[in-house]
C-alpha positions as MATLAB code, in Angstrom:
seq = 'MYLDKDLVAASATPLVLGILADGDSYGYAILKRVKDLSGGRIQWTDGMLYPLLHRLERSGYVSASWGSSESGRRRKHYAITDAGRSVLAERRSQWDVVADALGQVWRCAEVPATPAEGWS';
ca = [
     121.778  151.086  109.992;
     119.879  150.737  112.668;
     116.079  150.584  112.262;
     113.773  151.435  114.982;
     111.895  148.358  116.463;
     108.593  150.151  115.862;
     109.085  150.644  112.283;
     110.279  147.320  111.680;
     107.230  145.905  113.493;
     104.711  148.301  111.456;
     106.297  146.921  108.206;
     106.430  143.450  109.002;
     102.819  142.563  108.150;
     102.867  144.183  104.785;
     106.286  143.101  103.710;
     105.252  139.414  104.565;
     102.111  139.699  102.609;
     103.601  141.439   99.731;
     106.226  138.618   99.284;
     103.444  135.821   99.377;
     101.616  137.750   97.166;
     104.277  137.144   94.522;
     104.089  133.232   95.232;
     103.933  130.727   97.953;
     107.449  130.520  100.248;
     108.689  129.068  103.118;
     110.361  130.798  106.383;
     114.315  130.738  105.115;
     113.099  132.026  101.929;
     111.050  134.835  103.048;
     113.995  135.806  105.296;
     116.249  135.932  102.329;
     113.833  137.862  100.511;
     113.279  140.617  103.039;
     117.043  140.760  103.237;
     117.589  141.065   99.490;
     114.597  143.788   99.124;
     116.365  146.023  101.666;
     119.566  145.836  100.218;
     120.625  143.853  103.478;
     119.683  146.619  105.863;
     116.662  144.322  107.165;
     117.928  141.206  108.589;
     114.864  139.447  110.397;
     115.728  136.428  112.862;
     113.558  133.300  112.764;
     112.206  134.483  115.909;
     110.808  137.380  114.661;
     109.366  135.890  111.135;
     107.873  132.577  112.545;
     105.754  134.488  115.250;
     104.196  136.613  112.657;
     103.672  134.066  110.244;
     101.700  131.895  112.822;
      99.768  134.954  113.833;
      98.883  135.857  110.016;
      97.625  131.913  110.049;
      95.553  132.420  112.652;
      94.148  135.424  111.607;
      93.329  133.735  108.124;
      95.525  135.929  105.897;
      98.179  132.873  104.933;
      97.635  129.129  104.717;
     100.261  126.822  105.482;
     101.218  123.189  104.252;
     103.766  120.960  104.396;
     105.896  120.318  101.432;
     109.291  119.026  100.408;
     112.403  121.102   99.027;
     114.576  119.617   96.172;
     116.866  118.033   98.826;
     114.043  116.293  100.273;
     113.810  118.277  103.545;
     110.330  118.885  104.753;
     109.287  122.683  104.795;
     106.190  124.518  105.493;
     105.088  126.418  102.975;
     102.821  129.685  103.329;
     100.650  131.222  100.768;
      98.477  134.376  100.855;
      94.423  133.856  101.243;
      92.159  136.090   99.966;
      91.625  137.624  103.274;
      95.583  138.255  103.293;
      95.220  139.879   99.699;
      92.543  142.322  101.201;
      94.467  142.971  104.164;
      97.853  143.944  101.767;
      95.582  146.059   99.746;
      94.525  148.062  102.923;
      97.966  148.363  104.236;
      99.444  149.550  101.011;
      97.011  152.325  100.918;
      97.908  153.189  104.443;
     101.330  153.292  103.712;
     101.074  155.158  100.854;
      99.204  158.013  102.709;
     102.009  157.956  105.406;
     104.817  158.137  102.535;
     103.320  160.964  100.876;
     102.715  162.924  104.242;
     106.419  162.348  105.410;
     107.767  163.316  101.669;
     105.779  166.363  102.182;
     107.263  167.165  105.490;
     110.771  166.316  104.463;
     110.442  168.471  100.972;
     109.115  171.430  103.105;
     111.489  170.859  106.205;
     114.424  170.070  104.242;
     115.340  167.565  107.076;
     118.627  166.079  106.410;
     118.460  162.387  104.795;
     120.833  161.033  107.691;
     120.685  161.815  111.102;
     122.838  164.618  112.730;
     125.625  163.912  114.900;
     124.104  163.059  118.361;
     120.859  162.265  117.232;
     119.799  158.541  118.268;
];
């Protein structure tokens, strides 16, 4: 399934912050979690995730520290900060409003759940 890049970009911050709200994690594990949560329909690349993590770190929403994996390999672990939790709560409220409005529109307009032939 194709997901519009604007939708992916808009959902990236709350997805990452939500994953980190469940516990500290590292890049590969975050990529895997996004894929698992979406049933394989969202597959981010390193080139998409790491700039986002660095931006969230610069903004003070996540902190990063170096640690080791079970195999002894060094990994950068990310954790949500209090500021990140506040942003996550705000974004969740915003998404709730949008999801509710879309749900109402789709129920009223009886828009099909899958695109009609010829849509792009």
